[in-house]
N, C-alpha and C positions, 0 to 999 in steps of 0.2 A: 819134767821133773825126773830126777834120778831115783829109781825105785829098786829095791831088793824084794822079790816076792816071797822071801822067807818070812817067818813070823817071829815076833819078838819074845824072847825070854830074857836071859841075861846075856848082854852083848859084850864079849871080851875086848872089842875094839873101841868101845865108847863108854859113856857114863852108865851107871847102873840104872835099870828101869825097864819097863815093858808094858804091853797092853794088859795082859791078864796072866803073865807068867807062862807056864808051859802050855803048848797047844793041845787042846782036848783031842783025845784019840777017837771020839765018836761024833756023829752028826745025826741026830734023831729028831723026830717030830716032838714038839713040847708035850709033856705029860705031867699032870698033877697027881700027886700021891693022895690028895685029899679024898676022903670017902664020900663027901657030900658036894654037890654042885650048887652054884648060886641059884636063888629063887627070888621071885618078885613078891609083892605084898599078898598076892592071891595064892602063893605057893607054887606057881608055875616055874618049871625049869627054864633058866636063862642060858646057861652054858654047860657043855659037857666038860669032861676032865681036860681035854686038849685045849679048849678055849680058855678054861680057867687058868691053865698054865701059861698061856699067852698073856692073859691079863696080869698075871703075877709078875711078869717081866717089867712092869712099870716100877717095881720096887727093887732097890739096889741089892738087898739080900738075895732075892731070887736070881738076879743077874749073876751075882757072885757064885751062887750055888750051882747054877746050870751052865754058866759060860755062854749064855745067849742073851740077845737084846732085841729091842723092837726098832723098826724103821717104818715111819708112817708118811703117807702122802705119795702122790703119783710120781712126781719128779724124783723124790728121794729113793723110792723103791726101784724105779727104772735105772737110776744111776748106780745103785748098789748092785743090781743084777748085771748090768753092763760091764762094770769095772771089777767086781769081786764076786762073781757068780759062785765060786767055790765056797764062799762063806754062807750062802743062803740056805736055810733049812726048809722053809715053807712060806707060801704066800697066801694071804686071805683077802678076799674082796667081796663087796656087796654086788648083787645083781645089777647089771647095767653100767657099772663103772668103766669108763673109757680109759684105756692105757695100752701100751705096746706089749701085748701078750706074746708077740713073736720072740721076745727076749727069752721066754721060758724054754724054747726049743732051738736056740741059735747054735748050741753045741750039743754033742751027744749026751743023753741023759736028761730026762724031763724033771723039772722042779715041781714038787707037790703044790697044787693050787686048790684051795677050798673056797667055795662060795658060801657066805654066811648072811644071815638076815641083818637088816639095819640095826635092830636092837642088839644083836650080838656084836656088831662092829662098834657100837657105842660103848659096850662093856669092855672090849679089849683095847680100844683106842684111848690115848691119854689126852686127846684134844676134844674140845666141845664142838668144833667145826671140822670134823674128820672128813677126809676125801674118799672114803670107801676102799682104801687099799693099805694093807699092812704086811710087812715081811718080818720074819724072825730070822736072825743071822747069828753066826758064831762070833762071839766077842773076842777078836784077836787083831793085833796090830801088825802092819808091815814093818819089817826091820829097817832101821835107818842105815843107809850106805854112807858112812862117814867119810870115806875116801873120795866119793864123787860129789857130795853135798856142797852147795855154794850159797844157799839162802836158807836160813833157819829162823823159825818163830819160837821165842822163849816166852812161856806164859807163867806169870807169877800170881798164883792164888786167885784166878778168875772164878767167881762163884756162880754166876748165872749161866745155866746150860744153854740158853739161847745165844748168849754172847760167845760162849765157847764154840758152838756150832758155826756161828758166823766167822770166827777166826779160822776155822778149817776152810771155809769157802773162800775168804780173801787170800789165804795162803795158797790155795790151789789156783785162784784166778791170776795171781801175779808170780807164778812159777817158783814158789818156795818148795824146797825138797823135803822138809820135815818140820814137825812141831815137837817141842819138848815141854811137857807140863810139869811145873814145879809142885812141890807138896802143898796141899791145901786147895788145889784146883778141883773143880767139880768133875764128876765121873763123865768121861767122854762118851760112854755108852748109855747115858741117861737118854730117855726117849726124846726130850726136847733138844738135847745137843745133837743127837743123830739126825733129827728132822731139820734142825737149823743148819746142819752141814750139808743138806741136800744129799745125804747118803755118802758123802766124801770121807767120813770118819774111817771107812774101810779102805780108802784109796790112798790116803796120804800117810806115809810112815810117821809114827810118833812113839814117844816114850812117855810114861806116866809116873807120877809120884816120885819125881827126881829131885835131888838137891841141886838147885840151880847154881850155887856157888861153885860146885865141882864142874858142872857143865860149862860154865863160862870160862874157867881156867883151861878145861880140855879144848874148847873151841879156840881160845887164844893161841894155844900151842899148835893148833891146826892152821893158823894163819887167818883167823876170822877177825874182822872188825866188829866189836860189840857195841850196838847202839841202843841206849835206853831212852824211854819216852818220859818226859817230865814237863809240867807246865812252867817249871823254873829253868828249863834248859836254855842254853845260850846259842845253840846252833839250830839250823833247819836241815832237813834231809838233803837239800840241794847243795849246801856248802860243807858238809862233813867230808873229810878226807877218807875215802873208802879203799879197802883192798879188794881183791877179787872174790873174797868170801865175806858175807855179812850175816850177822844174827841180830834181829830186832827183839828187844825185851818189852813186853807189855804187862801192865799190872792190874791189880784188883780194882773193881769198879769204884769203890769208895776211897781207898787209901792210895791207889796207884802202886807202882813198884816199890818194894821195900828199899830203904835207904842204903842198906849194906850191899844190895845187888846193884843199885845205881852207882855206888862208889867203885864198883868193879868194871863199869862200862868205859869204853874208850871215848864215847861222846854221849852227851845228853841233848836230845832234840825236843823242840816244841813245835806245835802247829799254830801258825798265825791265825787269829780269829777276830771277828768284830767285837767291839766293846760290849760289855754286858753279858757275855757268854763265858762261863767259868771253865767248862770242860766239855769234852766230847765223849760219847759212848766208846768203850774200849775197842769194839770191833770196827767202828767208823774210823777211829784214829789209826788203827792198824792198817785199814784199807788205804787211807790217804798216804801214809808213810810207805806202804808196800808198793803203791803205784809209782811214787816218786823214785823209789829204789829200782823198780822194774825198768823205768825209762832210762835211768843212768847206767844200768848194767847190761842192757840189751845191745 
């Protein structure tokens, strides 16, 4: 993938959009301003102010206020530290959790690691079956290098954070250079999206809350073939005439891509399926098309 390690604010060379606007000038451990900490039914303290602040990151308003987000799970945290260590603020684990701790000291400067109880991990985690490992990271996106990009994923109002995370994974797996999230798409720093991406939300350049009509026109002027996904499409990814640059448009789980965006595409493709199956999960469909595109363009 072609990456620019700069962080997105407003990009004068591309469509408007960005991860979180300006890059925060600070990187500090989570801290809650709340005077009281959580207690259980017997009045026993469950979390101190730091852990309460970590738990608050499950809420979008807290993420917007602090510019930080949660990444959960062994694979996701390891990927985050390995690929975007500069974004990591702190790591939390339960006693006995097995993971590659050598990543913490691979480069100069140790990352803060705190061991918490199983009960505390349950409180800060957003999953019922947590893996005993959570990281807090700065919510910022890599800037898209529009001059070098050859494969782009366009996302039209995908609502499920797990699906969005999977779109990050399939985009990475098949060599896509960037993702552009249209208005109405779920927060890419939602804990489920970050976990579903296996930590790759910090590694793949993306722009958020973008008007896709403008993006499609911009990409067409850059020489991209714009391919929309539709059950009514007449083409397959194998027979679409492609240029050297391609953008795949995927749509909302229930409604698919909006008709006005599909009308702007150069081709509308469908995936052949057995009878009795109406549609595929958006991330599965993207993975199939991305794999076909990857084979044709390699």
